[in-house]
N, C-alpha and C positions, 0 to 999 in steps of 0.2 A: 247099614248095620245083620244082624241075619245071625238067631238062634244063639247072640251072645261071643257072636266069630267078630271082628271086623276086615273086613274087605280094603287088602292094601293094591297099591296099583304101585311101576318100581317108576321115572322119571330117568332112562339109560339104563345102558348095554356094563356097565364100568364090571371091574373086574372081583372092587370087592362087592356090588351085588351077584355076578352071576358065584364068587365062591365062597363067601358068608352071608349074605343077606337073604336073597333068593333061599337058600335053605335052610334060615334062623326059621322064616313065615311064613313057611312050608309045615315046620315037624313044632309051630308054638300050635299050643291047646286052644287058642282065642282066634288064632288067625289065619286070611287063606289068605293065598294072591292072584287076585285075578285079573290083571292087567300090565302091560310094560308099554311103554313107550321111548322112543328112540329113529333119527336118522339118521341112524347105523342099517345099511343094508342087510346084517346078517342077523336082526333083530325077533325074525321072524323064526331063526336057527335057537338063537336063547330060549321063545316061547315055548318051540317044541321041546326042548332039553326038561322045561323045566310044568312043560304040561298047561305051561300060561294058555287060559283060555283069548282073551282080547289082545291084540296088540294091535299097536299107534305110532300112524310115523311123523306125530308130531306131538309134543308134552300137553300142548291144548286139548287135544283133542281129548285126550288119557284123562284132563281135566274138569269134561265137559263130559263124564259117568256118568250120569244119578249115582253108580251101581258104587261105585270105589266113595271107603270113608277115607284112608290114613292114601298116607302116598309120603314114599320115604327116596329123598332126595340126595344122591351119591354126586352131585354137576360136579366142574371145574371151582375154586372158595369163589370166586369173584361173579359167582351168577348163583350162588345160593338165595340173598337178598331178590335179585328178581325173583325167580321160580319161588322162594317161598311167599312173597305176598300174594303175587297169583293165584298159588294152591290155596289161602285166605280166601280170595276172593272169591275165591268157589267152593270153598263151606270143606275141602278136605280138614283132616289135626297131620298133622309134618310132624316127619322124625328126618332129621336132617345132616348130613353129614359135619363134620370139627374138621375146620372151626367156624362154626354157623355164619360169621361175616369178616367181613379184614380190620373190621372198627365200631367200638365199643359203639360211636350214633349211627353205625347200622343197622347194628344188635337191638340195641334198645329201639328202633324204630319197627322193628319186626317183629319185636317182643310184640309193643302197644300197638302195630297192625292185627296182628292172629288173635286180643286178647277184644279188641273192637271189634273182629271177626266172632269172636264167640270159637273160635277151633285153638290147641293142646298146640304148642311146639316144642319140641323136644332134641336136642342137640345130641348125635348119636355117638356117647364117650360109652364105650360098649363095656369098660373092660372093669368100669366100677359094679354090676352088677354080676363077676361075679362071684360065692360065695367066700376064696379067699379071704378079702380085702376085709370084711366084718367080722372077719378073727382074727384079724392082725391089729385092729380094733379094742378088739374086746385085751388082747392079750397085752396093749397099751394099758384098757383103765383096769388091770387087773395092780400094777406093777409091777409088774415082774420082767422088767429091764431094770427098775427103778426111773428116776423121772428122765423125759423121750427132754434130746438139748439138740439134737439134728438129725434130719433125714438126707438122702443123696439119691437123685432118681437120675437116671442113667434111657438113651432109646435111641438106639444106631444100626446103621445095617448100612453096604454100600452097596449106591446107586447106579444099576447098570448103562441101562440107555441110556444117556446124559442127553443125547439127542431128539428123544421123541416124549419126555415127558415133561408132562405141565407142570409137573414137581418144581422144578427149573424154569420154569417161565414166569415173571416178574408181573407181566399182564394176566396173569391165573391165579395172583396170590400163591407164588413161590415160595419156596423157601422151608428149612431141616422146622424152625419152630412153630410155623404157621402148623406146618405135619404133623410134625411127633413130638416137641416139642412142647409142643400142647398137651399132651399126655405128661407129661413129668410136671407141669405147670396143674392142671387138676388135681395129679395124684397127691400131690404136697397138700396143698388145700380141704383134701377129704380127704386124706386119715390124719393129717394135725387138728382137725376142725378147728383150722385158723389161716388170716389172710396173710400177703406177704405186702408188709408195711413201703417198702422201701424194694429196689433191684438195681443189681448190677446186671449185665450183661455184653461180653466180652464176643463178637462176632465178627469178623475180617467175610467183605460184601466177596462170591465167585466171581473174579476176573474174566472168564468168557460168558457166567449166564447172570449175576449182578441181584446174584439172592444170596444169602446164610446159610451156605451149606452146614456152619460145622458152630454152634454158638454151645457156651460155656456162662454156667449163671447165675448169680448170690442171691438169696434174697431174706432179709430182715424179717419177722412171724411177729404178728400183734401178739401175741403167750408170749414170747421174748425169744423163741427159737432163731435156730438159722436152720438153712434149706440152699441147697444145691443142683441143679442140676448140667447134666449136658447132650445134647443130641444135635445128633451129624447123620448127613448123605454119605457121607467118606471113612468111618471106621466099621467092626468085624457086629453081627447084631445082638444089641445087647435087649432088654427090655427089664429094667430090675430095677426097683429099689430098695433104702435100707436106712431103719429107724437106730439110730443108736440114742441108749436113753446110759443114764448114770451105775448101771448094772447089768447091762446087758443089750443084744442087738437083738434085730430082726430082720429078718431079710427072705427078699421076694422076686425069684429067680426070673422067674414066669409071667410080670406083673399085667399089660399091656395086652394081649394078642396068645390066645390059645388054640392055635389050630387043628386043624382033623388027627393030625399025630401026636400031642401031648394028650386028643382021650377029653381033650376038660380037666387034666389033673395040673390042679397048683398047686408047689411046696411053698409050708414055712419054715423059713429056720433059726433055729433062735438059737442066740448064743448067751450063755455065763462068763460072769465075770471070772470061776473056779475053773473053765474049761471046760466044762460040759455040754452038748448040744443037742439041741429036739430037733426033731422034722415031722411035720405034719402037712401030709396033706392031702388038701380039700378041690370038690366038683365040681363042672359044672360045665353049661357052654352059654357063657356069657351075651352070645350075640340071639339067641333062642331066649334067653332072662330077659332079654333088653324090650325087646317084640312081647312079650308073654306082660311085662314091665309098662310099656306103654299102649298096648291095647288095651287093658282091663282100667289104663287110667278113664279111656275115651270112653270102655263102657258106664263105666260108677259118676260119670264124670270130672274128675276130681285130679289135679294139678298132677305134672311126672313126678316122684319124688329129686330127682334134678332138673327146680320150675325156675322158669326168666330170671328173676333174682340172680338167683344160684348163674346160670348162665353166662348173665352182663358180669359179672365178678369175674369169672374165669377171663373173661373175651376185653378184661381192663389190666388184666397181668399182662398176658399179650403185647397189649396196644402199648404199656409199660416195656413188656422188653424191649421194642422196635425205638421207641423213642429212646431209653439208654444206650443200644449200637449206636443210632446216629448222633446221639450227643456225645457221646465216651463220658460216662459219667454215672451215677447214683442217678434212680432216678425216684422220684417219690409219687405214691400211685393213690389221684385222690376218686374214690369210690363217689361222690358227690352228687358230679355231675352224672 
């Protein structure tokens, strides 16, 4: 740690690292990127592009660098557990891409291992750090839309390169629920401040790739509300959610990913039963805010807002979704195990 700035290393030259997370680290007021590791022969080009001073050709060498405080892991889903554990063994704090693992048992083991090594672990649901979601919670709390009864969440896009994309590889943790449905699940839990108790998911397995490329889910929440989400690699891009109450609704049309061309602009649409509509604009760089939050937690030695228990709860819901797909029926979630 250098003058209240966390020194970051990145494992991989993944697109998400180059397009969002490395720039976010560079823009953060309490972080800097000092290393990147990859077997990709273009790793030196990536390092030069972002003026990253240290380049490693294997992940172990980066983890052995004593100057690195924290690492960002954007590897394929099936590799998350291995490299989280190895990073923790080297005393590195860890921001790992979603989903953090492929099962709740893996997730629990990772969380406990990081705790035993006294390092912080957070799953990278960056969207939750955009301030528009707190505004939504405040509107719900104000009673403006009455009693909330239903939340709908949607995340879809057309996946073009079907041959080479790891999101269609079952051996690497592919599937639409793992990749984007996890955002819908997280936002339902986050916005409603409630946990699903029963889930039903219909998601036919793609005959060519043997993963779910579309899923439609229903939740019964522990506070009596209902929630619905859909996710797909086969439909037009949608990243939104809506909360429906007894006297109005709240819509968030750019809920999960606000790329550069949106300039961090979130939009909240409040529609009332009398036909009136109010639109609020809320600004923020969710990726930079995520890095700043986690870095500050490392500096202060405190748990992140999105802590281990929350991470585990989300994975239990994802796991229940896949069980429901397999069984073709409603599944009750056991949070005690």
